[in-house]
N, C-alpha and C positions, 0 to 999 in steps of 0.2 A: 504493499500499500504506499509506503514511503517512496518507493521508486516511482509509482504511478503518479503520486501527487507531485513529485519533483518534475517529472515530464510535463504534466499539465501546467505547472507553474512557469516553465521555460517558454511555452507557447508554440504555435504552429511554425512561426517564422524562424525558430531555432531548431526544433526537433525535426521538422519536415525535411530540411536539407540533409540532415543526417540519414534519415530514412531513404531519401532519394539516392544518396551516395552509396549506402550499403546495397539497395536493390540494384544499382547500376553495376556494382562489383559482381553481384550474384548472376547478373545477365551478361557478364563478361565485357562490360564497358571499360575502356582504359581508365585507370585511376584519375588521371588529370581531367579527363572529360566528364567523368561522373562527379568529381568534386566541383567542377564548374557548373554542371547541370544543377546539382543540389543548391549551390550558392545563388544561382540565378532564380531558382524557384522561391527560395527564401526572400530574396529581394522583391520579387514580384508580389508575394504575400504582404510584405511590409507596405508596397505601394498600394495594393488593393485596400488593405485595412485603412491607410491614411485617407484614401478618397472616400471609403464608406463612412469613416468617422466624420468626414467633412459633411456628408450628407445627413447623418444623424444629428450633428450638432446644428445644422441649419434648419432642418425640418422639425426637429424636437420642439424648440421654442415656438415656431409657427403653429404646430399642432396644439400646443398648450394654449396659445392665445386664441386659436379657433374655438377651442372648447369654451373659453370664457366668453368670446364674442357671441357665440351661438347659445349660450346659457344652458350647456348640457349638464345634466345632474344625474349621474349614474353611480351606483354604490360599489361596483367591482372594478378595480383599476387594472388595466393592462400594464404590467410591469416590464415588458419587453424581454426579448430572448437572452440577454446577458444575465439578467436575474434568474430567468427560467433555467438556463443551463447550470448556473451555480446551484440552485435548489436540486436539480436532477442529480448532479455529481455529488451533492451533499447527502443524499439519501443512502440507505443501506444497499439498495441495488446499484446505486451509482458507483459505489466502490468496486463493483464487479464488472462494470459496463465494458471497459476496454478489454480485459481478458476474455469476456464473453464474445465480444465482437471479433477478436482475433481468432479465437478457437472455432467459432462458427464459420468464419470465412475460409480458414485453412481446411476444415472438414468437408465443406461443399465444394472447394476447389479440387481436392483429392478424389471426391466421389464423382467429380464431373458434373455437379449440379449447378454450378455457376462458372462464369468466366470473368467475374469481376474480382480483382485484387484491390480491396478498399484500403488505402493508406491514410484516409482521412479520419483518424482516430478521435480527434477532438469532437467531431459531430456524432460520436457514439453516445453523447449525452441524450440524444432523442430516444434511444432504446432504454436508457436509464429513467427517463421521464415517464414513459407509459409503465415501466416496471414499478416505479415508485408509487404511481396513482393506483395501480391494481393492488399493490401491497396494502395501501391504506384502506381501500374500499373493502377488501376481502379479509383484511387482518391476517394475510397468508404470505409470508416471505418467499416461500417456494414457488407459489403461483406467480409472484412478481418477477422471480428470476426466470421462470419459464416464459413469461411474457416478453422479457427482454431478449431471450433467445430466439423466439419466433419473430419478433420484430426485426432483429438482425437479419434473419433468413429472408424476410419479405422485402427488405431494402435492397439486398443482393439480387433477388429476382427482378425487382423494379429497375435496378441498374442494368441488368442484361437486357431487359425488355426496351429500355429507352435509348440504349447506346447507338443504335442505327439513326434514330431521329436526331440525336445530339451531333453525330458525325454528319449527317446530310445537311443540317441547317447551320449549326455553329461551325462546322468544318474541323472539329476536334477528333482526329483519328484515334481510335482505341482508347478514348477517354469516356468515362460516364460518371454520373452523379447519383450515387446511392445515398442521397441526402434526406434526412428525416422530415424536413419541412417541404422541399421542393418536389421530390419524387412522387408523392401521393396525388398532387395536383395533375400530374401528367395523365393519371387514370381518369381523372374528371374531364380532362380536355378531349380525350378520345371520343366518347360518345357525343359530346357537344359539337365536335367538328362534323361528325355525321349528320347531326341535326341541322346545323347552320347550312350545310351543303344541299339540304332539301327545301330550304326556304326561298321560294322564287324572289328574284331581286336582290335580297340580302346576300345570297350565295355568290353574287357577282361583284359585290363591293371589294375593291382592293384598298387596303389601308396599312400596307407595310411601309417602313421608313422610306424605302426607295421611291414607291409610288407617291407618298405624301410629299417628299421632296420635288418630284417632277411637277406635281400639281400646284404646289404652293411656292415654288421657287426657293428663295433664300429663307422664307418663313417655315419651309419644311426641313431645313437642315437640322440635324440633331442638337447642335449647340443653341441655335435660335429657338428651337422648340423647348428646349430646357429653360431657356431664359424666359419665354413666355409663360410656361407652366409655373416657374418659380414666382414670377411676378403675380400671377393669378392667385396662388396660395398665399402670398404675402398680403394681398388686398383682402382675401377672405379672412385673414387673421386680424384685419383691422390695423395693420402696421402703417407707419408713416412712410413717406416717399423714399427717404434714404434707406430705411430697412428693407422695404420692398425691392428696390433696385439691387441691393447687396444680396438678397436671397436669389433673385433672378440670376445674378452673375455666377453665384456659387453653384446653382443647379446646372447651369450651362457648363461650368468647369467640370462637374461630375460626368456629364454626358460625353465630354471630350477625353477626360484623364482615365476614367475607369476602364474603357476599351484598350487603352494603351498599356495600362498596368497588367491587364489580363494577357495581352500579347507578349508582354515581358515574361510572365510566368510560364506561358506556353513554349516560349523559346527554350527555357530550361527542361520542360517535359519531353519535348520532341525527341532527343536522343535516347531517352529512357524508353519512350514508347516504341520507338523503331527497334531498339534492342529487344524489348519484350516481345514484339512480333517475330523477330527472327529467332529468339530462343524457343518460343512455343512452336513455331513452324518446324524447327529442327527436331525437337523431342516429341512433339505431338502433332504430326502432319495434319494440316487442315483446320486445326483449332485456332481460335483467337483468344487473346487476353486483353481485357479491359482494365484500365488503371482507374480505380474509384477516387474522385477528387471532390472537393468542396464546390457547391454549385456557385460559389462567388465567381468562378470563371464565366459563368453565363449571365450574371445580373448586370454586367456592363453593356450588354447589347442595347442599342437605341430603343428598340421596341419594348424591351423589358422595363427600362427606366421611364420611358414615356407613359406606358400603361400604369405604372406604379405611381407616378405623380398625379395622374388623373384620378387614381383610385383614393388618394388621401381624402379629399372632401366627400367623395361618395361613401367611404366607410364610415366617416363621421355622421353623415346624414342617415345612413342605414342603422346606426347605433340608436337613433331616435325612433326611426320608422319601423324597424322589425319588431313585432309584438313578442313580448317575453324577454327581450335582451335587457341585461343589466350590466353589461361590460362597457366601460369607457375606453375606447381605443386610444392609446397614447404611445407607450413604449415601442411598439412594433410597427408604428406607421412608416417609419423610415426604413424598415426592412421588408416592405411589401415586394421589392424586386425578387426576393427569395421565394415568395408565394407564387409569382406569375412566371418565373424564368423558364419552368419546364412546360408551361402552357404554350409559350412562344413558338417552339419548334413545330408543335402540332398544328397551330393556327398559321404557320409559316410567316410569322412576324406581323400578322394582321392585328393592329393595336385595338380596333373596335371589338373584334372577337375576343382578344385577350381581356379587355375591360369587361365585357359582358360575362365571360367565363369566371373571372375573378369575383365579380359582384355576386353571381349566383352562389359560388363557393363559399364566400364569406357571409352572405345572408344566413346560411345554415351554420357556418362557423361560429358566428356570434352566439348563436343559441347554444352550440356545444361548449364554447368557452364559459357561458353562464352556468351551464349544467354542471361542469367539473369544477367550478370555482371552490366549493367547500373541500374537495379533495386537494386542490391545488393550494389552498390556504393552509391546510393541515401540513402538507409536504413542506411549504415554506416556513412554518413555525418550527417543525422538526429539524430543519437545516439551519435554524438560527437567523433566518432572513428578517430584517427590520421592516415591518409593515409601514407603507406610506402613510403619512399623516392624514387622519380622517377617512381612511379606507376601512370598510367593513370586511372586505375580502379582496383577494387578488386572483388574477388569471392572465392569459396572454393570447395573442393571435398565433405566435409561434412558441409552443406547439399546441396551445389550447384549442385552436380552431381547425386543426389538421384532420383530415378523414381518418387516418390510421388510429388517431387517438379514440375516435368514436368506435372503431372496430374492436380495439382491445378492451375499452371500458365496458361495451355492451356484451362482448364476448365473455368477459370474466364474470358476468352476472350468472353465467351458466356453469361457473366453477372450472375445474380442470377440463371437463368435456369441451367447454367453449373455446379456451386458449389452445388446447391440443388439437381440436378440430380445425382452427385457423392454421395451426402449424402443418397438419397433414394436407390441407388444400394448398398451402404454400409449397410443399415438397412435390406434390402432384404437378403443380404448374411448373416448378423447376425441372422436373423430369420430362415433362412433355416438350419444354423449350430445348432441352439438351438433346432430346431425340430428333427434333426438327432440325437443329443445327447440325447434327450428325448426318441426317439424310442429305442435307443441303451440301455438306462437304464432300460426301460421297459422289454426288451428281457432279460437283465441280472437278473432283479428281478424275472422274470417268471422261468428262469433257476434255480435260487437259491431256489424258492418255490418248 
């Protein structure tokens, strides 16, 4: 536990380069090249975090003032993902999250049930979160641990399932995002895309960043669009002209800088990804290996940021409109890009579809976050979290509103049968996918022969 705590305290920007370096050596990358790749990835993460923090520090005060301006009075506070992750890792299940994630990943790789090698161990707090909530709800630590195991399995399956979409749209070869917040929304986007394609007229609307730029000229450029959306949010917050313009420039900066930081990180990952592909081809002909990464690599896309900024006032409006909601969105408003970034590839960058998909998802998500608030609040108190002043309870959009949280919470109401049942279905899905990959590989080899 001391070792795990020490690694967590070092942070992704320090430990991830070491992991990349070691994986590079295992994959027979030259030591100098592996070291350079790891360092570049670390620098890229530092850059991404700096830009995301700029977005958080800019939108946070604006969201707070929008709440005051609109007179919102809800008694459950959204404390944001940093607090949620700390609460998750501070739970009894959280202490086991990283070993569980690593062992599940290794086991599924050896059995051929996944192609994802997840090196994003910090985001294993997502499996700790559901495990902690189930433990509190059922007063059963073992069931909480099993929940974390099944959740880890499910995220690897989602990583495999979404890899091709990530490659086709974002252009990240052999990279996938088994991210606890982002991946579940990918599943919601799939049926919505089919529905949207059946609506006459609407199915022909093109609203990807490239089309928007062509139609609007300079006003459709990502930086100018960021400026406009930032100014709009500042006006809705009731800010003065100086503050409004500052927010506009900062959101424009995020639109420009975040994709460049992501490209820097990818520069470090490319040699490792290529080496992994060669390594697997040599030892397991026809198989592919996906490197599981933080979905921060996707949040910098103009469609993801634009949709997220549009969603800020929409989420606040829904908090009042949705019957039964008691959650005041706040801490996670700046991290909405993580919620929409896996919808973007399915909708092929269509901002309008992404906003509609996110609106539908979060309308139900707010009710889920309200429902789990008592469990969330208990978990927070158990972890020694300081409750916000005046808050009767706490929750979050990340991961309180995420579909997988609902799956495990309601599954746990059936006890072991519910969670194990989810696990069996997950393994069946993993097996079916592995067989499909195997048949595809055989056909490919036969064609080459």
